[in-house]
KEFIDO-497843 format. One line per field, with one value per residue: y negated, x, z of N, C-alpha, C in turn; chain; residue number from 0; residue in one letter. Coordinates in pm, whole numbers, always signed. Atoms other than C-alpha are relative to their C-alpha. Example, Ala and Ser with C-alpha at 12.3 -4.5 7.8 and 13.67 -1.06 7.14 Angstrom:
# KEFIDO-497843
n_north c(+119, +119) $
n_east c(+89, -82) $
n_up c(+0, -6) $
ca_north c(+450, +106) $
ca_east c(+1230, +1367) $
ca_up c(+780, +714) $
c_north c(-120, -109) $
c_east c(+90, -77) $
c_up c(+0, +73) $
vexvex c(A, A) $
guke c(0, 1) $
roba c(A, S) $
END
This chain:
# KEFIDO-497843
n_north c(+130, -15, +61, +117, +112, +51, +144, +77, +10, +134, +2, -88, +68, +102, -59, -104, +50, +48, -113, -90, -124, -36, -137, -40, -143, -37, +104, +116, +134, +82, +137, +93, +136, +112, +85, +131, +20, +123, -15, +121, -8, +127, +111, -6, -116, -74, -106, -131, -105, -100, -138, -89, -138, -102, -137, -97, -135, -28, +71, +1, +124, +32, +103, +12, -103, +46, +113, -46, -73, +88, +45, -106, -16, +121, +46, +103, -67, -30, +114, -10, +93, +88, +74, +132, +19, +139, +19, -108, -102, -110, +31, +93, -65, -13, +6, -31, -76, -24, -112, +52, -90, +67, +29, +61, +105, +107, +57, +56, +84, +87, -38, +35, -114, -52, +102, -48, +107, +91, -64, -6, +131, +41, -79, +56, +127, -29, -56, +109, +92, -63, +6, -132, -102, -73, -37, -121, -1, -144, -51, -122, +12, +78, -49, -90, -124, -71, +42, +115, -41, -44, +120, +63, -77, +31, +134, -12, -49, +108, +96, -61, -22, -82, +73, -46, -136, -93, -4, -93, -134, -48, -39, -118, +38, +38, +144, +61, -108, +59, -55, +103, -67, +49, +138, -3, -48, +113, +93, -47, +16, +142, +58, -94, +72, +6, +88, +40, -27, +89, -90, -23, -142, -79, -115, +42, +8, -138, -65, +49, -54, -144, -20, +31, +139, +83, +110, +87, +86, +2, +130, -20, +69, +21, +130, +7, -63, +68, -78, -113, -108, -11, -137, -83, +17, -59, -145, -31, -8, -90, -137, -40, +11, +114, +75, +115, +134, +75, +97, -23, -24, +104, +94, +108) $
n_east c(-3, +70, -68, -76, +89, -2, -18, +75, -82, -59, -115, -100, -58, -94, -112, -75, -117, -102, -58, -89, -34, -141, -12, -124, -14, +112, +100, -21, +14, +100, -47, +106, -45, -37, +101, -58, -20, -74, -71, -60, -142, -45, +83, +23, +77, -63, +92, -55, +94, -7, +39, -5, +7, +53, -39, +110, -34, +77, -41, +113, +30, +139, -19, +119, -9, -94, +58, +119, -39, -69, +88, +10, -133, -31, -131, -49, -84, -127, -61, -29, -103, +42, -109, +27, -75, -3, -47, +19, -88, -20, -76, -112, -131, -61, +100, -48, +95, -28, +69, +11, +70, +93, -48, +114, -43, -71, +74, +128, -14, -117, -97, -139, -85, -51, -1, +93, +89, -83, -30, +123, +29, -110, +8, +107, -49, -104, +64, +70, -101, -65, +96, +59, -42, +103, -27, +71, +23, +6, +65, -55, -145, -24, -110, -79, +72, +41, +134, +7, -3, -136, -85, +16, -83, -140, -29, -26, -138, -91, -7, -80, -137, -15, +13, +110, -26, +9, +138, +74, -53, +36, +141, +13, +16, -119, -25, +77, +67, +83, -8, +43, +42, +127, -19, -76, +91, +84, -89, -26, +125, +19, -115, -103, -126, -81, +42, -95, +65, -31, -18, -131, +0, -47, +88, +102, -69, -29, +126, +34, -95, +25, +124, -24, +37, -117, -17, -103, -61, +54, +1, +0, +109, -30, +40, +86, -72, +22, -42, +92, -19, -140, -45, +74, -60, -133, +19, +32, -123, -103, +47, +96, -63, +44, -110, -31, -17, -79, +70, +145, +47, -50, +107, -59) $
n_up c(-70, -126, -114, +42, +27, +137, +9, +99, +123, +12, -91, +59, +116, -48, -73, +71, +74, -91, -72, +73, -67, +17, -49, -63, -21, -85, +2, +87, -54, +69, -9, +36, +23, -87, -63, -29, -143, -32, -126, -54, -32, -56, +45, +145, +40, +110, +38, +32, +40, -105, +24, -116, +46, -90, +32, -6, +45, +122, +121, +93, +72, -32, -100, -85, -104, -103, -72, -69, -122, -94, -107, -100, -58, -76, +45, -92, -99, +65, +67, +142, +45, +109, +63, +52, +124, +44, +137, +98, -55, +95, +121, -21, +10, -132, -107, -135, -79, -141, -63, -136, -92, -89, -136, -68, -91, +70, +111, -45, -119, +10, -101, +25, -33, +127, +105, +103, +44, +80, +129, +79, +59, +87, +123, +83, +54, +99, +120, +68, +52, +115, +110, +25, -94, -72, -139, -40, -144, -14, -120, -61, -17, -122, -83, +86, +25, -122, -37, -89, -141, -30, +3, -131, -93, +32, -50, -144, -12, +41, -110, -106, +43, +120, +125, +83, +44, -114, -49, +86, -18, -133, +5, +84, +140, +75, -2, +109, +73, +105, +135, +94, +123, +53, +46, +125, +104, +38, +70, +136, +74, +29, +72, +43, +17, -122, -109, -104, -127, -112, -114, -59, -33, +114, +24, +96, +129, +43, +36, +134, +97, +13, +75, +140, +26, +26, -96, +55, -101, -136, -66, -146, -69, -141, -51, -118, -110, -127, -116, -18, +97, +44, -25, +95, +133, -5, +6, +140, +78, -53, -18, +103, +132, +81, +60, -84, +57, -97, -84, -8, -138, -90, -33, -80) $
ca_north c(-561, -420, -623, -902, -1241, -1358, -1707, -1967, -1963, -2341, -2296, -2010, -2219, -2491, -2257, -1989, -2206, -2312, -1963, -1758, -1396, -1309, -929, -775, -435, -422, -622, -971, -1337, -1551, -1906, -2183, -2530, -2786, -3016, -3392, -3474, -3838, -3847, -4133, -4164, -4450, -4668, -4583, -4353, -4091, -3850, -3486, -3180, -2920, -2541, -2277, -1904, -1592, -1240, -965, -590, -587, -681, -787, -1044, -1037, -1367, -1371, -1052, -1205, -1532, -1352, -1152, -1455, -1556, -1220, -1248, -1490, -1651, -1928, -1671, -1629, -1866, -1928, -2092, -2377, -2599, -2971, -3046, -3386, -3490, -3261, -2970, -2716, -2904, -3159, -3082, -3136, -3067, -3062, -2810, -2751, -2419, -2549, -2313, -2411, -2578, -2651, -2858, -3052, -3101, -3175, -3316, -3478, -3286, -3406, -3060, -2974, -3160, -2995, -3291, -3516, -3264, -3227, -3599, -3663, -3379, -3523, -3863, -3717, -3521, -3824, -4043, -3795, -3792, -3417, -3136, -2914, -2862, -2510, -2505, -2151, -1992, -1708, -1843, -2025, -2000, -1838, -1574, -1492, -1678, -1971, -1787, -1620, -1953, -2096, -1814, -1884, -2251, -2151, -1955, -2250, -2474, -2233, -2230, -1997, -2126, -2074, -1752, -1587, -1683, -1500, -1201, -1176, -1147, -854, -1047, -1100, -1441, -1512, -1276, -1509, -1381, -1614, -1358, -1481, -1845, -1758, -1561, -1866, -2090, -1874, -1892, -2272, -2327, -2131, -2403, -2453, -2618, -2805, -2696, -2933, -2733, -2679, -2307, -2079, -1795, -1994, -2064, -1696, -1581, -1799, -1677, -1308, -1351, -1462, -1819, -2063, -2305, -2607, -2778, -2834, -3148, -3150, -3263, -3366, -3647, -3756, -3639, -3717, -3602, -3362, -3164, -3208, -2868, -2707, -2851, -2745, -2388, -2394, -2451, -2245, -1939, -1943, -2032, -2360, -2569, -2840, -3210, -3436, -3627, -3459, -3383, -3695, -3912, -4173) $
ca_east c(+16380, +16206, +16288, +16446, +16278, +16181, +16277, +16069, +16186, +16243, +16473, +16656, +16708, +16881, +17104, +17210, +17435, +17628, +17733, +18029, +18099, +18467, +18494, +18757, +18884, +18615, +18301, +18306, +18344, +18042, +18157, +17897, +17962, +18065, +17862, +17922, +18070, +18158, +18413, +18522, +18902, +18997, +18706, +18726, +18468, +18634, +18420, +18526, +18364, +18284, +18268, +18192, +18244, +18099, +18240, +17986, +18021, +17759, +17872, +17587, +17503, +17147, +17185, +16828, +16901, +17198, +17024, +16704, +16893, +17058, +16753, +16762, +17133, +17241, +17525, +17544, +17707, +17990, +18233, +18258, +18551, +18527, +18732, +18732, +18835, +18942, +18978, +18997, +19141, +19097, +19271, +19511, +19876, +19979, +19766, +19836, +19677, +19656, +19568, +19436, +19343, +19041, +19132, +18830, +19022, +19241, +19013, +18691, +18796, +19120, +19335, +19695, +19818, +19872, +19914, +19621, +19381, +19658, +19751, +19388, +19332, +19677, +19632, +19302, +19466, +19763, +19540, +19323, +19631, +19789, +19471, +19405, +19403, +19216, +19203, +19106, +18949, +18996, +18760, +18853, +19206, +19168, +19483, +19674, +19404, +19325, +18992, +18873, +18812, +19152, +19307, +19163, +19329, +19655, +19630, +19613, +19937, +20095, +20007, +20206, +20529, +20463, +20529, +20280, +20441, +20479, +20125, +19980, +20208, +20125, +19755, +19825, +19809, +20062, +20227, +20051, +19793, +19651, +19580, +19547, +19423, +19064, +19169, +19415, +19149, +18924, +19216, +19291, +18924, +18928, +19273, +19529, +19794, +20078, +20019, +20222, +20149, +20133, +20284, +20572, +20496, +20702, +20447, +20188, +20435, +20536, +20172, +20108, +20421, +20344, +20001, +20156, +20030, +20278, +20410, +20599, +20675, +20615, +20521, +20619, +20367, +20526, +20402, +20184, +20451, +20381, +20466, +20171, +20283, +20662, +20730, +20462, +20617, +20964, +20838, +20694, +21043, +21258, +21033, +20772, +21008, +20849, +21068, +21247, +21239, +21493, +21349, +21009, +20999, +21160, +20910, +21143) $
ca_up c(-5621, -5315, -5002, -5206, -5216, -5564, -5672, -5849, -6214, -6198, -5898, -6067, -6383, -6177, -5978, -6223, -6445, -6137, -6026, -6149, -6062, -6003, -5985, -5761, -5660, -5391, -5455, -5602, -5521, -5609, -5678, -5674, -5813, -5912, -5686, -5659, -5320, -5243, -4960, -4736, -4738, -4508, -4617, -4987, -5142, -5361, -5558, -5560, -5715, -5450, -5486, -5225, -5247, -5089, -5076, -5151, -5176, -5449, -5800, -6024, -6289, -6157, -5974, -5843, -5650, -5469, -5380, -5287, -5025, -4861, -4660, -4481, -4396, -4124, -4316, -4056, -3827, -4075, -4239, -4610, -4786, -5033, -5258, -5336, -5694, -5823, -6186, -6488, -6294, -6571, -6849, -6697, -6759, -6397, -6090, -5717, -5484, -5109, -4941, -4608, -4325, -4118, -3787, -3570, -3316, -3558, -3857, -3664, -3327, -3441, -3193, -3164, -3055, -3423, -3751, -3931, -3934, -4062, -4333, -4442, -4495, -4642, -4892, -5011, -5051, -5236, -5474, -5548, -5588, -5827, -6035, -6054, -5804, -5563, -5187, -5083, -4736, -4612, -4361, -4127, -4089, -3758, -3546, -3835, -3858, -3493, -3468, -3259, -2930, -2944, -3035, -2712, -2520, -2703, -2606, -2238, -2283, -2464, -2171, -1956, -2154, -2449, -2797, -3082, -3202, -2861, -2762, -3063, -3016, -2644, -2732, -2963, -3289, -3564, -3571, -3902, -4052, -4316, -4666, -4964, -5217, -5250, -5278, -5553, -5742, -5733, -5833, -6136, -6234, -6224, -6378, -6579, -6617, -6366, -6029, -5769, -5414, -5116, -4830, -4591, -4569, -4798, -4754, -4946, -5224, -5238, -5247, -5551, -5727, -5654, -5809, -6136, -6102, -6251, -5987, -6113, -5784, -5415, -5223, -4851, -4592, -4263, -4042, -3749, -3504, -3139, -2789, -2813, -3120, -3153, -2996, -3214, -3530, -3422, -3372, -3724, -3858, -3623, -3584, -3863, -4146, -4253, -4479, -4283, -4347, -4181, -3890, -3905, -3534, -3396, -3212, -3071) $
c_north c(+6, -60, -123, -110, -47, -151, -60, -14, -137, -13, +82, -68, -107, +61, +87, -53, -42, +112, +85, +124, +34, +141, +26, +149, +55, -116, -114, -127, -72, -146, -94, -142, -24, -82, -133, -21, -128, +8, -133, +26, -137, -119, -5, +127, +62, +119, +126, +88, +116, +135, +74, +143, +96, +136, +93, +136, +32, -86, +8, -135, -43, -100, -10, +101, -47, -112, +43, +72, -92, -38, +105, +28, -130, -48, -109, +59, +31, -125, +29, -106, -88, -73, -133, -22, -146, -7, +119, +115, +112, -33, -90, +75, +25, -18, +40, +76, +11, +121, -31, +94, -80, -20, -80, -120, -117, -69, -73, -100, -96, +28, -37, +115, +61, -115, +29, -110, -101, +60, +7, -132, -45, +77, -54, -131, +23, +51, -108, -99, +54, -2, +131, +98, +65, +32, +118, +2, +142, +43, +124, -3, -84, +61, +97, +138, +71, -39, -106, +39, +43, -117, -75, +72, -30, -138, +3, +48, -110, -106, +52, +50, +86, -91, +63, +146, +98, +10, +98, +144, +59, +43, +120, -29, -14, -151, -70, +112, -52, +65, -103, +57, -55, -141, -3, +54, -111, -103, +42, -2, -145, -60, +108, -68, -8, -98, -38, +14, -97, +88, -10, +149, +85, +120, -35, -7, +140, +73, -43, +65, +150, +28, -21, -141, -82, -118, -87, -92, +14, -140, +25, -83, -6, -137, +12, +70, -81, +87, +126, +117, +19, +142, +98, -7, +61, +152, +44, +21, +109, +146, +47, -26, -117, -83, -130, -128, -84, -99, +29, +9, -98, -100, -112, -130) $
c_east c(-70, +81, +81, -97, +14, +11, -92, +88, +66, +122, +114, +71, +101, +126, +90, +120, +116, +72, +86, +26, +145, +17, +137, +9, -113, -99, +35, -5, -104, +35, -111, +56, +23, -121, +66, +9, +81, +56, +60, +146, +48, -76, -25, -77, +63, -90, +76, -110, +20, -51, +2, -5, -38, +48, -119, +51, -68, +51, -115, -8, -144, +1, -117, +6, +91, -62, -122, +31, +56, -88, -15, +134, +36, +140, +57, +89, +139, +53, +15, +104, -53, +121, -52, +90, -9, +56, -28, +94, +30, +101, +121, +132, +61, -107, +64, -106, +46, -83, -6, -83, -88, +64, -108, +44, +66, -82, -127, +19, +118, +105, +141, +94, +61, +4, -104, -94, +72, +26, -123, -26, +109, -3, -107, +44, +103, -60, -72, +99, +71, -91, -68, +48, -116, +48, -89, -11, -38, -55, +72, +152, +35, +114, +90, -64, -51, -141, +0, +8, +140, +98, -9, +83, +149, +39, +29, +144, +99, +13, +82, +135, +22, -1, -111, +15, -18, -141, -83, +44, -43, -146, -24, -18, +136, +19, -87, -60, -83, +26, -60, -56, -127, +15, +73, -86, -93, +83, +21, -125, -20, +112, +100, +136, +75, -56, +121, -71, +48, +11, +142, +24, +42, -91, -110, +58, +26, -127, -45, +90, -22, -125, +18, -39, +128, +3, +114, +62, -67, +12, -3, -108, +27, -49, -87, +64, -22, +52, -83, +30, +144, +52, -66, +62, +139, -8, -36, +127, +94, -47, -94, +51, -45, +121, +22, +2, +68, -87, -146, -48, +59, -111, +51, -77) $
c_up c(+134, +114, -34, -39, -143, +2, -103, -125, -17, +89, -58, -117, +42, +60, -86, -78, +88, +75, -94, +85, -30, +55, +62, +13, +86, +0, -94, +83, -84, +28, -47, -10, -148, +48, +33, +150, +22, +141, +42, +36, +42, -58, -148, -33, -124, -32, -43, -58, +97, -47, +134, -51, +111, -48, +17, -45, -132, -116, -99, -69, +24, +116, +96, +115, +114, +83, +80, +130, +108, +118, +110, +69, +72, -34, +92, +109, -55, -68, -148, -38, -112, -56, -51, -122, -41, -142, -89, +36, -99, -108, +21, -1, +137, +107, +132, +76, +145, +45, +149, +87, +96, +138, +70, +85, -72, -106, +46, +114, -7, +104, -43, +35, -126, -100, -107, -51, -87, -138, -89, -70, -97, -132, -93, -63, -109, -130, -78, -61, -122, -122, -32, +104, +71, +140, +36, +152, +39, +135, +51, +14, +122, +81, -73, -11, +124, +45, +108, +147, +41, -2, +133, +106, -23, +51, +151, +23, -37, +109, +117, -52, -122, -123, -85, -39, +114, +56, -83, +21, +134, +7, -91, -147, -68, +13, -104, -84, -117, -136, -96, -130, -61, -55, -135, -114, -47, -77, -144, -87, -45, -85, -35, -15, +133, +103, +85, +133, +109, +124, +54, +21, -120, -30, -99, -141, -56, -43, -139, -106, -22, -83, -149, -38, -18, +97, -49, +103, +135, +57, +151, +67, +150, +42, +123, +120, +127, +113, +17, -95, -46, +18, -97, -139, -5, -10, -141, -81, +50, +8, -110, -141, -85, -44, +77, -80, +106, +75, +23, +142, +100, +26, +89, -23) $
vexvex c(A, A, A, A, A, A, A, A, A, A, A, A, A, A, A, A, A, A, A, A, A, A, A, A, A, A, A, A, A, A, A, A, A, A, A, A, A, A, A, A, A, A, A, A, A, A, A, A, A, A, A, A, A, A, A, A, A, A, A, A, A, A, A, A, A, A, A, A, A, A, A, A, A, A, A, A, A, A, A, A, A, A, A, A, A, A, A, A, A, A, A, A, A, A, A, A, A, A, A, A, A, A, A, A, A, A, A, A, A, A, A, A, A, A, A, A, A, A, A, A, A, A, A, A, A, A, A, A, A, A, A, A, A, A, A, A, A, A, A, A, A, A, A, A, A, A, A, A, A, A, A, A, A, A, A, A, A, A, A, A, A, A, A, A, A, A, A, A, A, A, A, A, A, A, A, A, A, A, A, A, A, A, A, A, A, A, A, A, A, A, A, A, A, A, A, A, A, A, A, A, A, A, A, A, A, A, A, A, A, A, A, A, A, A, A, A, A, A, A, A, A, A, A, A, A, A, A, A, A, A, A, A, A, A, A, A, A, A, A, A, A, A, A, A, A, A, A, A, A, A, A, A) $
guke c(0, 1, 2, 3, 4, 5, 6, 7, 8, 9, 10, 11, 12, 13, 14, 15, 16, 17, 18, 19, 20, 21, 22, 23, 24, 25, 26, 27, 28, 29, 30, 31, 32, 33, 34, 35, 36, 37, 38, 39, 40, 41, 42, 43, 44, 45, 46, 47, 48, 49, 50, 51, 52, 53, 54, 55, 56, 57, 58, 59, 60, 61, 62, 63, 64, 65, 66, 67, 68, 69, 70, 71, 72, 73, 74, 75, 76, 77, 78, 79, 80, 81, 82, 83, 84, 85, 86, 87, 88, 89, 90, 91, 92, 93, 94, 95, 96, 97, 98, 99, 100, 101, 102, 103, 104, 105, 106, 107, 108, 109, 110, 111, 112, 113, 114, 115, 116, 117, 118, 119, 120, 121, 122, 123, 124, 125, 126, 127, 128, 129, 130, 131, 132, 133, 134, 135, 136, 137, 138, 139, 140, 141, 142, 143, 144, 145, 146, 147, 148, 149, 150, 151, 152, 153, 154, 155, 156, 157, 158, 159, 160, 161, 162, 163, 164, 165, 166, 167, 168, 169, 170, 171, 172, 173, 174, 175, 176, 177, 178, 179, 180, 181, 182, 183, 184, 185, 186, 187, 188, 189, 190, 191, 192, 193, 194, 195, 196, 197, 198, 199, 200, 201, 202, 203, 204, 205, 206, 207, 208, 209, 210, 211, 212, 213, 214, 215, 216, 217, 218, 219, 220, 221, 222, 223, 224, 225, 226, 227, 228, 229, 230, 231, 232, 233, 234, 235, 236, 237, 238, 239, 240, 241, 242, 243, 244, 245, 246, 247, 248, 249, 250, 251) $
roba c(M, S, G, V, K, S, L, D, P, A, V, L, A, L, L, E, P, K, V, Q, V, I, P, G, E, K, G, A, I, Y, L, V, G, P, I, R, L, P, V, D, L, D, G, E, T, V, E, F, K, W, Y, C, W, L, N, C, E, E, V, T, D, H, F, E, R, I, V, G, K, L, S, S, V, N, L, A, E, Y, Q, Q, S, S, V, L, V, Y, G, D, F, E, N, A, E, H, A, W, I, R, L, H, S, I, C, H, T, G, D, I, F, G, S, K, R, C, D, C, G, F, Q, L, K, Q, S, M, K, K, I, A, G, H, G, T, G, A, L, F, Y, L, A, N, Q, E, G, R, G, I, G, L, F, S, K, A, L, A, Y, I, L, Q, E, N, G, Y, D, T, V, D, A, N, L, S, L, G, F, A, D, D, S, R, N, Y, G, D, A, I, R, V, L, R, T, L, R, S, K, P, V, T, I, I, T, N, N, P, K, K, L, E, A, L, Q, R, S, G, M, A, V, E, G, R, V, P, L, W, G, D, V, S, E, Y, N, A, S, Y, L, Q, T, K, M, T, R, S, G, H, M, E, Q, D, G, C, C, N, N, D) $
END
């Protein structure tokens, strides 16, 4: 335990029952939760259960060792993913899920250049309205996986005539480099029964199906179309393969 901070036994007793270790091919995912998280959805307080996860190369059941090392690692410099769970997610017969990629500009600032902020809030409302589900908020997926700084560069190109796909490609990135493997591993830890996914993106649906997770349906999520994002949404359908919905990009 040299170099690892020891924890007060009382602190350890409170934390340890809330942590699960999900081993993988390389390292492990440490999942902490559930934690009560009341959320304001258009003036109504809805209580979710919140989990967060951390990827570590070290695989150990010695929880004190992992937590004791955190204070010496600047985790604030890195992003961690999390999931909001509503209702009896483990046991309910039908549950809705959303795999939502972090979008600094849309989710935080309410940017109208994309539909991400709208999709985030609408997904939470849909899950709460359905009665059971989970919203996975996925770090390290900004700009379809290129990062926030590169996304800013891509925005400059978009302001000069490039569409979303060509902007990413011109910067040397893939159009979409996102990976949903960790989120699906956490999903399968929290639930084994079938799920319905809220998405327009067939890649998310295919990733779930390839993992062996039973998918019983899909809920589309189009809306909040404006003069600022109509071209962006059209590119999603014509170049990125997103499933179309009649009238989704008309802003008359």
